[in-house]
C-alpha positions, 0 to 999 in steps of 0.5 A: 463505486458509491462515495462512502461518506456524507459530510454534515448537513441536513441529510437523514440518516439511519442510526446504526448503534455500535455495542460492545459486550460492556456496553450492550446492558445500558443500550438494551435498558434504554429500549422499549418492551417490544424492542427488547422483546425483538432482540431476545426473540432474534438471539442478538448478542454483542458479539462482532459481527451481530447486525439486527434492525430494530423497527419502531412501534409502525414496523418501520426499521428505526435503527441498526444495532451491530456487535462489536469486539472493539471500537478501537480496532480499524475493521471493526465495522469494516463489514457493514457497507456489504450488509447494509441496505442502500441508505445514509447511515450514522454512528451512535454508541458508547465510546463510538466518538472517541474512536470515530476517525478509525471506525470511518476509515475502516468503513471507507475500506469496507466500501471498496470494489474493483469493478472496472471490468465486471458488471454488478451492482456497487455497494450504496450504503453511505456514512454520515460524518459530522461536521467535526471529524477530520475529513480531509485525513478520512478521506484521504487515507481511504482514497490512498488505499483505493488507489494502490488497490486499483493500480495492482488489480488492474490486469497488466494489458492496462497497467504497463509503464506507459500507464504508470507514467500517465498516473504519476503525471495526473498526480503532478498536475493535481497537486502543482508537482513536476514530472519527468521521465526518461523512456526506452534507449533513452535510459541507456544515454542518461545512465540507468542501464539496468532499468533498460537491460530489464524492460528491453525485451517488451513492446512496452518501453522501460521508464524512469519516472520522476515526481518532485513536489513541495517546497524546496525549504522543506526536508527532503523525502524520497520514495522508490518504487518498483515498477515491474508491471508483468514479471514472466521471471525472463529466460528463467521463466516462472511456472504458470502458477508462479506467474498468475498474479504476477501483474501485482509485481508493480505493487511496490511503485502502487504503494508509493503513488498511493503514499504520495497521493496522501502526503500531497493531498494532506499537504504534509510539509516535506519535498517529496521526490517519488521514483519509480523504475518501471519495465516489463520482464518480458521474454524475447531475442534480445532478453538479457541472460543468466551470466551477463554482467550489467555496470550499473548507475553506481558503477558497480557491476553485477552478474546476472545469477537469475533473470527473475531477480529483476526487481533489485536490478531496476531498483539499485539504478533508482536507489543510486539516483535517488542518493545522488541528491542527498535526501533526509529520508529515502524509503522504497517498496517492492514486491521483492521476495518470496522468503519475505512471505515465509518469514513473516507471512502474507499479511505483514509489511516486512522491512529492513533499515540502515537506522536504528531511529528510523527502524523503531519509528515505522514500528511504532507507526505502524502499531498506532494505525494498525498497519502491521510492520516487522523489521527483518535483519541486514545481517552483514555476513550474508553479504558473502553470499552475493560474490561473483567470480567475474563481477563485483556482485551478483543479483541473487544468492548462492543459497534460497536461505535468508533470501529476504535479507540478501536481496535487502544487503544487495539494494544497500550497496547503493544507498550510503550509510549516512543516508537513513533508508528503509526498504519494504519487501511487501506481498501487496496482495490479500490471499483471503477475504476479510473484512475491509480487505478483499482478495487482490491488491493491497496498501501494505505499510503505507499508512504505517509510513504516513503516519511515521512521516507525519509524527516527524515533520509535524501536523497535518495541514488539511 
């Protein structure tokens, strides 16, 4: 992919004038008579998505004019990188300066392409940003989202636990963090029985992946990601239609990797820990079975009701480990339930929290950066649906109703009440193409959580 931005300097650029319904007449009145006639002949209006080149007296393109509905919208110009010819462009227009950071991030998201396995021409339009722009923040947001999308879009053949491990190790090296991992049968010796159980049937060994970064005097923030690199459903096998996009079942891990990259790149003053429980839920002679009972890292025993409810199994060991160091804040991401998609659709990041203040901060932050989130309830009465006759709990409720809540309640068993915790249950995938949001892997809740962390812990040191 071509670098989306050029920063400052004397690089010549073509003006890209953004107009709204309220600013269009002022723009129009400043044009020459031939240019006014040109716009009228081409039936140009300030309607969102309208784009027209404007020639000078010699017939050479002098500038482009683009209609936008709202300059404050993150995706106001996200479709332009695919529409414009190769070249360098600079944004102009009434009100543009006040919204430049948001517009630039949207442009960068619109430049995203996943071409690892596909031949084709890369988008080649670049946006020139003035020296006064917050370049590190714009670049960081765009790069983090691109990282998340790339990880999810990569086929499972090239995105197994060992590949996730290598990516986290590379991040640790880039940002002077500390990387550790526990692999295969060593998980049993280290007391991560659930991660081992879910992943033992695969030739790709399961892993507990661990990254530490930041000054030890800073507030401790721990991120936990579900890294099921492919989910067949196990012995409770999924139908073909349900398995088709299961390369995205490591979407939770992708979110925390992208978020960690953003935190480290912008040097947010926190003591960061990233934990990924990575496994492939495969089928073999040693697959775990419905009716089996597993003793988790916490000591809580779990009866397996359904082997396709594996994400919460790997997460419970990871959350137990995360809580042992008593972080100030604990957040996990997972592609956990279809029930959350039924509740809020595929384009909103559903989340649960045991802390009212944290829950409100996430919602406020998501609204501020146009990263839609919605809190679902930890309705305690539904705990009865997780009762087992032979173990402390089951891994899947006895009814599909309230499935996202019962999954969250299962996870809450492994998080003490005194640790502020949020659990994101996300799609991590775009089912439809929209400006800046192509079909495929997607970052959901990453910008919201970063904004929340930045608001809590101080301005970014860029």
